N, C-alpha and C positions, 0 to 999 in steps of 0.2 A: 757533472754539475760542480764538483769541488774544483776542478781545473778552471772552469769559467770564473768562479769566485776568486780564486787566487790570481788569475790573469788580470782581473779588474781591480781587485783590492790591493794586490801586492802585499806590502807589510803595513799598510795604513789602517786606521780605524774603519770598521764596517760592521753593520748589523745585517745578518743573514736571516731572513724570515722564511720558514719552510712550512708549506701546507701539507704536513704529514706528521703522524704521531712520532715523537722523538723519545718518549719514555713510555714503555709498555711493559710493566711488571706483571700484570694480571694475565692468567692463562685463558680465562674465558670472561664472558660478560662485557661490561664496559667500565671505563675508568671513572673515578669521581668527576673528572673534568667534563665528561660528556653529560653527566647528570646535572652538574652545576650550570653549564652553559645552556642546557635545555630549559632550566628553570627561569632563565631570563629571556631567552630568544625563541622559545617554542611558539609564542604568540605571533612572531614574525615569520614562522616556518623556517627558522634558521638553526634548528637543533643539529647536533653533530652525530655522525655515524659512530656506532660502538667500535672501540679499538681494543683488541686483545691479541695475545701471542698466537692463539690458534689460527686467527685470520691473517696476521701480519708477519709472523715469524715461524712458519712451518719447518724451516730448516735451521732454526736456532737463533737467528739474528734478524731483527726488524731492519728494514732499509733505512729508516730514520735514525735508528741507533748507530748504524754503520756510518752514516753521513756525519753525525755529531762527532764520532771518534776520529774521523779523518780531518775534520775541521779543527778539533782540539789539538791535534798533532801540529797544526799550522798556526797555533797561537790564539785560536778562538775560545772563548769561555761560554759554556752552556749555562745560562742564567735566565730565569723566567721574567723578572722585572727589568724594565729599561729605565735608566736614569736620564732625565731630560737634559739635553744639550751637553751631554758628557761623552767625550770620545771613548769608544770601546770597540773591541773586537769580540763580537758576541753572536751567538746563534740562538734563535727562539722559534717556538712552534706557534703558528697562527692558523686562522681559518677564515677564508674570505667572506662567506655569507654574513655572519654577524657583524663583521667589520664594515661591509657595504651598507647594511641596514643602519648602522650607527653613524658612519661618516657622512652619508648622504641623507640622513634623517628620513628614512623610508618606513612605510607602514608594513611592508613585507619584503621578502627577497625578490631579486630580479630573476625571472624564470627562464634563463638562457640555456640551462643544461638539458640534455636529452632525457626525458622521462616518459613512462607509459602514459598514454592519453594526452601528451603534450605535442601539439602539432608543430610541423616544420615552420609554418608561417608565424606561429607565436614565438618560437625560438628566435627567428630572424628579427621580429619586432623587439623582443627583449634584449637581444644583442645590441640593437641600435640604442636602446635606453642605457645599457651598460656603457657603451662608447660615450654617449652624451654625458653621463655622470663623470666618467674619467676625464673627459675634456674640460669639465667645469673646474677641475682641480688646478688648472693653470692659474686661476685667480684666488686660490685659497691659501691658507697658512697651515702647513707648509705647501709650497707650490709643486705641482708635477709638471716638469718641463721636458722638452725634447721627445715627446711621444706622439706628435701629430701624425707622422707617417703611418704608424700602427693603428692609431685610433680613427683615421680617416678612410681606412679600407672599407669598401662596401661589402658587407657580409652576404648580400644577395648574389654577389659575383662568385661565391665559393660553392663548389659542389658539396653535397652532404658529407662526404668523406673527409673534407678539409675543415669542416666547422669545428670539430673537436680540437684540432690543432690550434685554430684561432682562439677558441675559448681558453685553452691552456695558456696561450701567450698573454691574453688579457688578465687571466688570474695571476700569472707571474708578475705582470706589471702592478697589479693590485697588491700583491704580497710585498713588492719592493716599496710601494707607497705606504703600506702599513708600518714597515720598518722605519721609514722616514717620519711618519706621523708619531710613532711611539718615541722616537728620539727627540722630536720637537716638544712634545707635551708630557713625556714620561707617563707615570701612572695616574696623573690627575684626570685624564680622560679615558682611562683604560682599566682593565681588571685582569688579574690572573685567576682563571677558573681551574680548580684542582691545585696540585702542588708539584714541585720538582721531583719528589721521590715516588709519587704514585701516578704521575702523568699530569700534564697541564695543557691549557691553551690560553695564550694571552691575546686579548682583543680589545680594540676600542669599544666603548659602550655608549648608549644613548645619552644625550645631554642631561637627562633627569638623574643619571647615575654618576655624573662627574663629581669628583671629590673636592674640586677647587671652588665650586659654586659659580663658575664662569657662565 
């Protein structure tokens, strides 16, 4: 992953948005970030899973922490808040579900993930919704461009074993767009849940929570 980032960013400004806990100081339980994001997004079924060292760092180092360290060596700064329209080499922790709800103004999450009692047909339908939402970003501010080949793939053509890979690719695209969105709007349309020392998640928020009154 780090090699991919460096190959594409070289030494230029870039924001790397990672869907994984990057700061996990607590041995058990959950971070304040999960509690705070749940207080806003539970109604949308977009709460976050608990993150702790017992789950994520059984050998001493969480994968997200390792990624941050490798990026910092290459000139990236780990900072939770993003400054609008300001060039930066920065790494942030994000979470697609609340961002999807916020950016697309949804009443609840898109249910494309494999879960108990969630049928294969429902997942395919929801993947189609996810694709349509992402395609709609071509005309938004900021715009998502050059993604049609990925977004026009017919998920019904994939065997079940390949669906997870395709979901991950869509989530990767969504994370990249979250970074672009945060760079465009800064914190006027987003919030940091938790904090950098105890663990955090930065996410776009629903319009009712925008600080700019837009």
